[in-house]
C-alpha positions, 0 to 999 in steps of 0.5 A, a space after each residue: 104306557 108301553 105294555 112291557 112298562 105295564 108288565 114291569 109295574 105289576 110285577 114291582 107291585 106284586 113283589 112289594 105286595 109280597 114283602 109286606 106281608 111277609 114282613 107282617 107275617 114275620 113280625 108276628 112269628 118272631 114276637 112269639 118267639 122272642 116273649 118264649 125265649 125270654 121265659 126260658 131258663 138258661 140250661 147251656 148253648 143247645 139250639 133247643 134254648 130258643 125253640 124245640 123241634 116241633 116249634 121249629 117245624 111250625 114256624 117252617 109250615 107258616 113260612 111256607 104257607 105264605 111264601 106259596 101265597 105270593 112266591 113265583 112257585 113253579 107247579 109244574 108236575 114233572 119239576 116237582 116231582 124230580 126235585 122231591 126225588 133228587 132231594 130225598 134221595 140226599 136226605 136218605 144219605 144224611 144220617 141225622 135227616 131221619 127224624 125230620 120233614 122235609 119238602 122241596 120246591 123250584 121258584 121261578 126266579 133267574 137269580 142263582 139261589 138256593 135257601 132253607 127255611 126252618 122245618 125241612 123247607 128247601 127252595 132252589 131258583 130256577 136260575 141256579 139249576 140252569 147254571 149247574 152244569 151237571 147233576 153232581 152241581 145241583 145235588 152239592 147245592 140241595 145237600 148243603 141245604 139240608 145240612 143248614 137244616 139238620 143242623 139246625 142253623 137257624 135256631 142256632 142264629 136265633 140262640 146267638 141273638 135271643 137278645 135283640 130287639 124284634 127289629 133285629 130279629 126280623 133283619 136277621 130272618 129277612 137275611 134268610 128269606 132274602 133268597 126269595 127276592 128277584 135279582 133287581 131287589 137293590 132296595 129291599 137289600 139295603 134295608 135290611 143291611 141297615 136294620 141289622 146294624 151292629 150285629 151284622 158282623 156277629 152274624 157274618 162270622 156265625 154264618 161262616 161256621 154254618 157255610 163250613 159245617 153244611 159244606 163237610 156234611 152236604 159233601 159226605 152225603 152226596 158223596 153216599 148218594 152216588 153223586 161226584 163231590 168234587 161238583 162242589 168245588 166246581 160249582 163254588 169256583 164257577 160262582 167266585 170266578 164269575 162274581 169277579 166280574 159281576 158282583 151282584 150275579 150271585 145272590 147265593 154269594 150273599 146268603 152264603 158267604 165263600 171265602 178261598 179257605 171255604 173252597 180250599 176245605 171243600 177241594 180237601 174234603 171231596 179228595 178223601 173220598 175215593 175216585 169213582 165213575 158217577 153215571 148221569 141220568 138224562 132226566 136232569 137235562 131233560 128238566 132243565 130244558 123243560 124249566 127253560 121253556 117254561 121259563 122263556 118269554 115266546 116271541 117272534 124273535 126268539 121263535 125264529 132264533 130256535 128255528 134257525 138253531 134247529 136248522 143249523 144243527 145245533 140241538 144235537 141231542 134229544 133232550 136239546 130237541 126235547 127243549 124245543 119242542 116245548 117251546 113249539 107247543 108253547 107258542 102253540 105250534 102244536 103239529 110241529 111239537 108233536 112231529 118232534 116228540 113222537 120221534 123222540 118217543 120213538 127212539 126212546 119209548 121209555 122216556 116218561 118226559 116225551 110221553 108227558 108232553 105228548 099227553 100234554 098235546 092231546 089235552 091241548 086238542 081235546 084228544 086225551 084218549 091217544 095218551 090216556 093208556 100210554 100214561 096210564 102204563 106208565 103209572 103202572 110201572 111208576 106208582 107214586 109218580 107225581 106228574 104221572 098221576 096228575 097228567 092222568 088225573 088231566 086226561 080223565 077229565 078230559 075225557 069226560 071220566 070225572 069220577 075216575 080222576 077223583 078216585 086217582 088223585 084221592 088214592 094220592 091224596 099224600 101229594 098235595 104236601 109237595 103240590 097243593 095245587 092238585 087239591 084245585 084239580 080233585 076239587 073239579 073233579 069232585 064238582 064234574 063227578 057230582 060230589 058236591 058236598 066234597 068240594 068245599 072241603 076240598 078249596 078249604 084245604 086248598 086255602 090253608 095250604 095257601 096261607 088263607 086262613 079266613 077264606 079256608 075257614 069260610 069254605 069250611 063253614 059252608 062245607 058243614 052246610 051241605 049233606 054228606 055221606 061220609 061219617 067223619 067229614 063233620 069231625 074232620 071239617 070241625 077240626 080244621 076249624 078249631 085249628 084255624 081259630 085256635 091260630 088267628 086268635 094266637 096271632 091276634 095276641 101278637 099284634 
């Protein structure tokens, strides 16, 4: 069997495993909500009749743990930091988002899609980011998804369908979660469509109303955040035009039905807002270049193409040259990549992306000292930057300073909420600095975030058997074990 065929088989197997696990999980979760809905008094049409915001958050947390375990979430610190900042810039300008938790993440899929899960989890596919032409277009989609959360559209759908059978409920939620599929998952789409049966039209009608509301609120919040509201219209029109020639090109249109009336309403809404100049920082273009580099499979043909384009002067912006440097680094052409990055940094010494890329080269070449002070200085100026924290921790570990790396990561432990993979970096720092008693708890925390509750429980039990100087460790660990046991017990009752 050819190598590419083997890789395709592995990918198909992984995808099938993902959906089998997700389906089984969704059945258990939806069973509990179905029973809860049947026991609630009929007191009107509020979405809270089905389940509360607290229950919605718990549902979202559970889905997110499953996604982290199976979906191709992009864990690059710069990409992660960027999407969090963009998301919260929009959240701050949505008045109804003040009392809600939010977390944003990027899925490494070429399909054009974005989706909202219960609990404020917003996923954006790399294909959608690449398809957008400016930050305002991207912001229009993220703002739209935030509105789905603040307006509790999933809860309202569940309320509409609370008399449906469990298979129908599963199909409905599956239609929302279909956003995580790869672009060639036609079989899964067909199965879900068939499972919905006679409820399909009611769901579509309800969804169209939700889309109009999310458009209205999203456009307002993006305008308040300083973006161009007309970008929402241009992005809609671009997708609609392309979909005429490629009916399956945009998964976004499957989960977010687009009509001419919807585009007209968006245009009218944007036109009501005063025109003003919008200045976009280069960060957006740099992140697009990094996503493209991370997603590109490096082959001799690809490298030759990049080389010829660079020689021909096609890379006429610093952002494009940065993208070429990342491709060179990925191809292990480290000296060429370093030369380009040094030239870029000389032109713009305040751009963190160039410094981080050079630091990654230093880690690769085991010469961390050159970048350590530069990254540390940046972190002094921009405290709380996820990419800088992670880069500095890696440099410290490479520089044989695990104790300092451990201290830095513990100071920023709150970042694991958005970047659970930092637990693995912390675990390494704890082990190398001799704090063995902490390693089991950290590994347990990581496994919880990835949905492996049995594995996490085993790590916590091992943590209890190791001596520690932390007076609160046993209480903290026992609390986690109790939560896991309670969750696993409730899940067993639902089967």
